[in-house]
C-alpha positions in Angstrom: -15.7 10.3 10.7 -14.1 12.7 8.2 -13.5 12.1 4.5 -9.7 11.7 5.2 -10.3 9.3 8.2 -12.6 7.1 5.8 -9.7 7.0 3.3 -7.1 6.1 6.1 -9.4 3.5 7.6 -10.1 1.9 4.0 -6.5 1.8 3.1 -5.5 0.2 6.7 -8.1 -2.4 6.2 -6.8 -3.1 2.6 -3.3 -3.7 3.8 -4.5 -5.7 6.9 -6.6 -8.1 4.5 -3.7 -8.5 2.3 -1.4 -9.4 5.3 -4.0 -12.0 6.4 -4.4 -13.5 2.8 -0.4 -14.0 2.6 -0.2 -15.5 6.1 -3.0 -17.9 5.2 -1.2 -18.8 1.8 2.0 -19.2 3.8 0.4 -21.5 6.3 -1.3 -23.6 3.5 2.0 -24.0 1.8 3.8 -25.1 5.0 1.0 -27.6 5.7 1.2 -29.0 2.1 4.9 -29.4 2.3 4.6 -31.3 5.6 1.9 -33.6 4.1 3.8 -34.1 0.8 6.9 -35.0 2.7 5.1 -37.9 4.4 4.1 -39.9 1.2 6.5 -39.0 -1.6 10.0 -39.8 -2.6 12.4 -39.2 -5.4 13.2 -36.4 -7.8 9.5 -35.4 -8.3 9.1 -34.9 -4.6 12.3 -32.8 -4.4 11.3 -30.7 -7.2 7.8 -30.0 -5.7 9.4 -29.2 -2.4 11.7 -26.8 -4.1 9.0 -25.2 -5.8 7.0 -24.8 -2.6 9.9 -23.2 -1.0 10.4 -20.8 -3.8 6.5 -19.9 -3.7 6.8 -19.4 0.2 9.8 -17.1 -0.1 7.8 -14.9 -2.6 4.7 -14.8 -0.4 7.1 -14.0 2.6 8.5 -11.0 0.9 5.0 -9.8 0.1 4.0 -10.3 3.6 7.0 -8.1 4.8 6.1 -5.4 2.3 2.5 -5.5 3.7 3.7 -5.3 7.2 5.9 -2.4 6.2 3.0 -0.5 4.5 0.8 -1.1 7.6 3.6 0.2 9.8 3.6 3.6 7.6 -0.1 3.8 7.7 -0.2 3.1 11.5 2.1 6.1 12.2 -0.3 8.5 10.3 -2.6 10.5 12.3 -5.7 10.9 10.1 -6.9 13.9 12.2 -3.8 15.9 11.6 -3.9 18.9 9.2 -1.0 21.1 8.2 -0.4 24.0 5.8 2.6 22.0 4.1 2.2 18.5 2.7 3.4 15.8 4.7 3.1 11.9 4.9 -0.6 11.4 5.7 -1.7 14.7 3.9 -4.8 14.3 1.6 -4.2 16.6 -1.3 -6.3 17.8 -4.2 -4.5 18.6 -7.2 -6.2 19.2 -10.6 -9.4 17.8 -9.1 -7.7 14.5 -8.2 -7.5 13.3 -4.5 -4.1 12.2 -3.6 -3.4 10.5 -0.3 0.3 10.8 0.3 1.3 7.5 2.4 2.2 4.4 0.7 1.8 3.2 -2.9 -1.5 1.4 -3.0 -4.5 0.9 -5.6 -6.9 3.7 -6.3 -10.1 3.5 -4.3 -13.5 5.1 -4.3 -14.9 6.7 -1.2 -18.4 8.6 -1.2 -18.0 8.6 -5.1 -14.8 10.1 -5.2 -11.6 8.4 -6.5 -8.6 8.5 -4.3 -5.0 7.6 -5.2 -2.6 6.6 -2.5 1.1 7.4 -3.4 4.4 7.2 -1.6 6.2 10.4 -0.8 9.2 9.0 -2.7 7.1 8.7 -6.0 8.0 11.3 -8.5 4.5 12.9 -7.9 4.7 12.5 -4.1 8.2 14.0 -4.2 6.9 17.2 -5.8 4.1 17.4 -3.4 6.2 17.3 -0.2 6.4 20.3 1.8 4.5 22.5 -0.6 1.3 24.5 0.1 -2.2 25.2 -1.5 -1.4 27.4 -4.7 1.9 25.6 -5.6 2.2 24.6 -9.3 4.6 22.1 -10.9 4.8 19.9 -13.9 5.5 16.2 -14.4 5.8 14.7 -17.8 4.1 17.5 -19.5 1.2 17.6 -17.0 0.8 20.9 -14.9 -0.4 20.4 -11.4 -2.0 22.9 -9.1 -2.4 22.0 -5.4 -5.9 23.2 -4.5 -6.6 21.8 -1.1 -4.6 20.1 1.8 -6.2 18.3 4.6 
């Protein structure tokens, strides 16, 4: 498995784990609201149910976000390499590895830090379509694209 494939696989697993956690939390809330409905009455009951529904909506939105991120990652072919940076490119710029895909937390693979960023982010937008040797500046920091895989 290549370095890029390991990164892609790690991020896919991370997003899938998040999806599973949100689904479990939503199921638990649904179960709690059913159990609570059996034994409670009055204003406290209504407030508790309302709070559960609000929490369930928040979790559902996070679940939808996770599913959307997974759909983007699923479309990426980790074996594909191009001269120009596209979604799915692993870019080394200023000694930093950037995985152009979706915005996710920094990870460490084989002792190397990797940052996943969205093509729509300011840095991602500057990277898209460019080649090795391209330089640009964001917020006073100059970047040089050193590698693309």
